Backbone as JSON, one array per atom type, in Angstrom:
{
  "sequence": "MTTTSALSEALCRDAAVLLESYRSGAWVPDPAERELAEGLARSRWDAHVLRAALREVPPTVRSGRLVDVLAPAADIVDQEPGVGDVVLQLRVLVDALTTWP",
  "N": [[22.19, -148.74, 70.62], [21.15, -147.36, 73.41], [21.4, -144.16, 75.49], [19.74, -144.41, 77.98], [19.11, -147.3, 78.0], [21.66, -148.49, 77.92], [22.2, -147.17, 80.26], [20.75, -149.07, 82.48], [21.74, -151.21, 82.23], [23.75, -151.26, 83.12], [23.53, -150.28, 85.75], [21.95, -153.11, 86.83], [24.06, -154.8, 86.32], [25.8, -153.35, 88.62], [24.29, -153.46, 90.67], [24.24, -156.49, 90.66], [26.51, -156.98, 91.11], [27.28, -155.75, 93.6], [25.38, -157.25, 95.35], [26.86, -159.62, 95.09], [29.16, -158.56, 97.04], [27.82, -158.65, 99.03], [26.48, -160.63, 99.75], [29.09, -162.41, 99.74], [30.11, -161.21, 101.8], [32.5, -160.06, 101.73], [31.54, -157.05, 101.3], [30.03, -154.89, 103.89], [26.92, -153.45, 104.6], [26.49, -150.65, 106.36], [24.22, -149.52, 109.21], [22.92, -147.58, 108.85], [22.28, -148.02, 105.75], [21.07, -150.04, 106.17], [19.03, -149.23, 106.81], [17.41, -147.86, 105.27], [17.37, -149.59, 103.14], [15.13, -150.96, 104.65], [13.33, -149.48, 104.31], [12.72, -148.9, 101.7], [11.63, -151.32, 100.35], [9.47, -151.87, 101.92], [8.22, -150.58, 100.19], [6.61, -148.67, 97.04], [8.35, -148.66, 94.09], [9.37, -145.77, 92.45], [10.36, -142.93, 90.65], [10.08, -140.93, 92.43], [10.23, -142.08, 95.47], [12.37, -143.15, 95.19], [14.1, -140.74, 94.95], [12.88, -139.2, 97.19], [13.45, -140.98, 99.27], [16.61, -140.58, 99.26], [17.37, -138.4, 99.59], [16.84, -138.12, 102.45], [18.81, -139.72, 103.51], [21.32, -139.86, 106.03], [24.75, -138.46, 105.71], [26.69, -139.37, 105.22], [26.06, -142.75, 105.0], [25.3, -141.25, 102.61], [27.6, -141.51, 100.88], [28.47, -144.48, 100.25], [28.2, -148.14, 99.09], [25.6, -148.77, 98.27], [24.31, -146.44, 98.18], [25.28, -145.16, 96.08], [24.34, -147.12, 93.61], [21.47, -147.02, 93.59], [20.75, -143.63, 93.28], [21.77, -143.78, 90.35], [19.42, -144.9, 89.69], [17.02, -143.87, 90.46], [16.91, -141.76, 88.52], [16.04, -143.23, 86.42], [13.93, -144.78, 86.56], [11.28, -144.68, 86.05], [11.35, -143.56, 83.17], [11.78, -145.33, 80.99], [10.65, -147.86, 79.48], [11.87, -150.71, 79.69], [13.4, -150.61, 82.21], [12.8, -152.62, 84.14], [13.81, -154.79, 84.61], [16.34, -153.72, 85.82], [14.78, -152.55, 88.14], [13.98, -154.95, 89.44], [16.13, -156.07, 90.27], [17.27, -154.25, 91.63], [15.5, -154.95, 93.49], [16.1, -157.18, 94.94], [18.73, -156.9, 95.65], [17.65, -155.24, 97.43], [15.78, -157.24, 98.96], [17.62, -158.61, 99.98], [19.59, -157.15, 102.18], [17.19, -156.69, 103.98], [17.05, -158.92, 104.85], [18.12, -160.4, 107.46], [21.05, -162.32, 107.8]],
  "CA": [[22.1, -148.38, 72.03], [20.61, -145.56, 73.73], [22.08, -143.95, 77.07], [19.42, -145.04, 78.85], [19.34, -148.28, 78.15], [23.27, -148.76, 78.29], [22.53, -146.91, 82.19], [20.09, -149.83, 82.65], [22.57, -152.38, 81.72], [25.53, -151.23, 84.44], [22.87, -150.94, 87.02], [21.74, -154.25, 86.65], [25.85, -155.27, 87.29], [26.16, -152.58, 89.02], [23.51, -154.29, 91.83], [24.23, -157.6, 90.96], [28.22, -157.16, 91.7], [26.94, -155.71, 95.0], [24.67, -158.41, 96.02], [27.53, -161.2, 95.55], [30.02, -158.58, 97.4], [26.83, -158.61, 99.94], [26.59, -162.3, 99.99], [30.84, -163.33, 100.39], [30.81, -160.8, 103.32], [32.97, -158.13, 101.09], [30.95, -155.73, 101.93], [29.03, -155.3, 104.62], [26.24, -151.9, 104.46], [26.25, -150.02, 108.25], [23.16, -149.55, 109.96], [21.39, -146.53, 107.87], [22.2, -148.64, 104.61], [19.96, -151.33, 105.87], [17.8, -148.46, 107.52], [17.23, -147.03, 103.62], [16.76, -150.91, 102.47], [14.33, -151.66, 104.77], [12.42, -148.35, 104.2], [12.26, -148.93, 100.27], [11.65, -152.72, 100.79], [8.1, -151.43, 101.67], [7.79, -149.28, 99.35], [6.91, -148.85, 96.02], [9.45, -147.88, 93.81], [9.11, -144.98, 91.36], [11.74, -142.07, 90.51], [9.89, -140.38, 93.3], [10.31, -142.45, 96.29], [13.77, -143.42, 95.41], [14.7, -139.39, 95.46], [12.63, -138.97, 98.38], [14.17, -141.84, 100.23], [17.53, -140.89, 98.98], [16.84, -137.17, 100.44], [17.01, -138.38, 104.24], [19.37, -140.14, 104.18], [22.7, -139.34, 106.08], [26.0, -138.25, 104.84], [27.63, -141.2, 105.6], [25.33, -143.16, 103.8], [25.45, -140.99, 101.05], [29.0, -142.09, 100.35], [28.18, -145.5, 100.03], [27.88, -148.36, 98.11], [24.15, -148.4, 97.82], [23.37, -145.32, 97.18], [25.83, -145.23, 94.65], [23.07, -147.67, 92.93], [20.32, -146.15, 93.83], [21.13, -142.94, 93.09], [21.16, -143.45, 88.86], [18.02, -145.61, 89.05], [16.5, -142.6, 90.66], [16.71, -140.3, 87.01], [15.33, -143.87, 84.75], [13.13, -145.89, 86.93], [10.19, -143.8, 84.84], [11.47, -143.58, 82.04], [12.23, -146.39, 79.72], [9.93, -149.32, 79.59], [12.85, -151.93, 79.83], [13.64, -150.85, 83.2], [11.58, -153.65, 84.49], [15.28, -155.47, 85.17], [16.61, -152.75, 86.86], [13.95, -152.39, 89.63], [14.01, -156.14, 89.83], [17.7, -156.28, 90.33], [17.88, -153.2, 92.9], [14.77, -154.64, 94.5], [16.49, -158.29, 95.19], [19.45, -156.48, 96.41], [17.57, -154.79, 99.19], [15.4, -158.1, 100.0], [18.85, -159.24, 100.63], [20.05, -156.57, 102.57], [16.69, -156.45, 104.74], [17.02, -160.41, 105.33], [19.28, -160.84, 108.34], [21.43, -163.77, 108.06]],
  "C": [[21.67, -147.39, 72.19], [21.4, -145.27, 75.1], [21.24, -144.49, 78.08], [19.21, -146.62, 79.14], [20.91, -149.02, 78.57], [23.29, -148.56, 80.21], [21.97, -147.83, 82.52], [20.87, -150.75, 83.09], [23.7, -152.35, 83.2], [24.51, -150.94, 85.41], [22.35, -151.66, 87.31], [22.66, -154.83, 87.15], [25.84, -154.57, 87.99], [25.58, -153.3, 91.31], [23.57, -155.51, 92.02], [25.68, -158.11, 91.4], [28.29, -156.47, 93.43], [25.89, -156.73, 95.79], [25.48, -159.25, 96.3], [28.75, -160.44, 96.56], [29.33, -159.05, 99.02], [27.12, -160.46, 100.88], [28.19, -162.78, 100.65], [30.99, -162.69, 101.25], [32.24, -159.79, 102.72], [32.78, -156.78, 101.49], [29.66, -155.83, 102.7], [28.21, -153.72, 104.91], [25.9, -151.89, 106.01], [24.66, -150.18, 108.26], [22.09, -148.41, 109.17], [21.48, -147.16, 106.59], [21.21, -149.33, 104.89], [18.74, -150.45, 106.26], [16.91, -148.44, 106.24], [16.64, -147.93, 102.86], [15.55, -150.86, 102.89], [13.15, -150.42, 104.28], [11.88, -148.77, 102.47], [11.76, -150.19, 100.01], [9.87, -152.57, 100.9], [7.22, -150.02, 101.22], [7.28, -149.5, 97.88], [7.37, -147.82, 95.11], [9.44, -146.98, 92.46], [10.19, -144.16, 91.47], [10.85, -141.24, 91.84], [9.59, -140.43, 94.72], [11.58, -142.66, 96.13], [14.37, -141.85, 95.81], [14.12, -138.95, 96.77], [13.42, -139.85, 99.78], [15.97, -141.67, 100.93], [18.16, -139.41, 99.52], [17.25, -137.29, 101.58], [17.5, -138.63, 104.18], [21.02, -139.4, 104.96], [23.97, -139.25, 105.62], [27.13, -139.21, 104.71], [26.92, -142.39, 104.77], [25.03, -142.31, 102.01], [26.3, -141.18, 99.85], [29.32, -142.92, 99.92], [27.72, -146.15, 99.26], [26.79, -148.47, 97.58], [23.86, -147.34, 97.78], [23.95, -144.44, 96.03], [25.2, -145.98, 93.21], [22.39, -147.41, 92.84], [19.59, -144.69, 93.05], [20.75, -142.54, 91.24], [19.95, -143.86, 89.05], [17.01, -145.0, 89.41], [15.67, -141.63, 89.26], [16.42, -141.66, 86.18], [14.22, -144.36, 85.01], [11.35, -145.61, 86.14], [10.15, -143.48, 83.51], [11.56, -143.99, 80.6], [11.06, -147.67, 80.28], [10.76, -149.98, 80.02], [13.73, -152.21, 81.16], [13.35, -151.55, 84.37], [13.14, -153.79, 85.63], [16.24, -154.73, 85.61], [16.2, -152.99, 88.66], [14.14, -153.64, 90.34], [15.43, -156.65, 90.32], [17.78, -155.78, 91.77], [16.55, -153.9, 93.9], [15.41, -156.54, 94.97], [17.79, -158.07, 96.06], [19.45, -156.3, 97.83], [16.6, -156.01, 99.5], [16.43, -158.46, 100.66], [19.06, -158.41, 101.85], [19.03, -156.39, 104.15], [15.97, -158.33, 105.49], [18.3, -160.94, 106.32], [19.81, -162.13, 108.18], [21.73, -164.96, 109.43]]
}
């Protein structure tokens, strides 16, 4: 298994865990994290778009759980053909955050 494959699997798992935490109410994103998610929901996803979105977030979001999952994805999203599962899992997470309960 390559390092990128291991990172892809870890990111899928982390995004799924964060989604479950959100759905169970254990994690509540702050408004700026929701704003980040809304911006990403309307974007095509590639490394450039993810990095640009992450550069513009306030410091409070930078230390949050959503960025912990998105930042590593920006490093691999364009590097390996098998990262489609990562992008899909992250998009499911972002879509959930943009749909208010």
